[in-house]
Phi, psi and omega in degrees: 000131182288151176290157180276351178240152178253001179221146176283162172293134184271122178225092182298154178235150180289156172078019181241154179294155178281334181217145179233138172269124176270118178263097187282122183246007183305312183297332180258290184292326182292320186265345190294336181266002178295131182289324177269140181290124177277127181303144184298327179292329176290317178300316180297317178295324177302311180298316180298318180296321179295321176295319177300330181279001174098001177286137187247357173229113186234101177288108199273322184192189177220138176267058176267158180297133182304335179298325185272323179225083182303330182301330185255019179295342182265023187305310182296317179299317180299314181294331176290326183281329184285130174280105183282116189267150173297136179087358177244132181262136182236068180293156176227153177274136175231124184275340187197186183293325177296320176298321178294320177305312182294322179295318178295320178298329180276356176077027180285159182242357186210125179234163177226145173247159190234097183261169180244144175274352185232155180296314185294315182290328175300320179291317184285322186267329186241351184057039179223161168282170179304319181283323183295335182300329181291327176295330177286322185278331188303312179293331178294311182294317181299313180294318181299315179295321179297331179274002178086012180275149169277148183230129174253145175244124172270142170242102181277161181058033183285346183234017180145147183231133184293341179261322184262345182081227182297144179241126181297124178306327179294327177291319176301313182296324179296318176296314180299318180299319180294324178292320179293316179297330179290333179132005177288126182276342178219146182236118179258118182273115188257124171267077193300326181251005171073024184266354183292156174229172190300317179295326177295322177301314177302317182296319180291318178296318177304315182295321178296315179298317179297331179274001177094013177261111184291151179300328180293347177271344190270144165234165179233146185224097185253141170259151188257029184308317181248021175074021185256000190298315181291319178298318179293323177297315179299320177299318179293320178298321179295338178269359176102002176292136184235006174237125183234125175282140178204161183233125182306128180073005182073023180296149175111114179264175175241118184284000187251003179214137179294148177063022178296136182254011173086198185288160168305127181286133181303319181295323178293320176298313181299319178302315179295315180298318178299318180296331179270357180072026180265125181290148180208341174088356183268152177259111186298317182299318179291324177296316180299315178301317181296315182289327175294320177297315180292322177300319178295321179295327180273348176079029178204160180294154176287138175290342184293127178294322180292319177300315181295322183289323186265350182253012173108000000 
């Protein structure tokens, strides 16, 4: 049964930012693990609907080799179909220089690279050692910056690794510092398997600050595998982080942990921000409609609690 209200009661809290940027990753991170290929016209409509809902940062796709992520083989086609609007940012993930070449050909203005905080995941995901990954990324970042592009750096496995277990926050911060020194203007700390908790968030942020990476450079990317994504987000907001990654409808699984429920749902984040009186620019009703539509296209219910509550 749907709730009778579409917004929570607003009760602001001290020590929180006045505005948060939602970095929407649904079209890329949310869909990349789908086993069935989503038609490019559905992806394009998804992006358009998210823009209609007021989101201004939409990570649209990735120029990764189709062999590794078949779902995103239509990256160039998708970008041609999407009407890129003034005031809306459409970043794409680029794994290497070839990916950057394709992104430049598509006329993108913002790219992201995907680094690892751990040795094992660097080997499995990038076929590099922890140290060698920087040699792969440096020419990508240098060229992108020379072309006038903004560059974001992801740090995956920042809160735990399924092979190595606990990850030293100082190691996470060391990887992040090298990416920032390389030229990344923003650093997204990824809880790839969703094992982080609020105190752990504080520890990682503390380590980043101690390494010379300012809080204003940080974004957070939480998975809700163990139900901690919102609590971890609130902990990051209390530390001054103002960019939060989220995925419409909670799309996106984690292949490294059983029962993973994917990314923090954008609607769940918006509900919390609305309750705290924090501005974000998104229209919750339109987001819910969009995620319900996408869930129907994928043939399964949305994982987002807010979507389920408000869509019947």
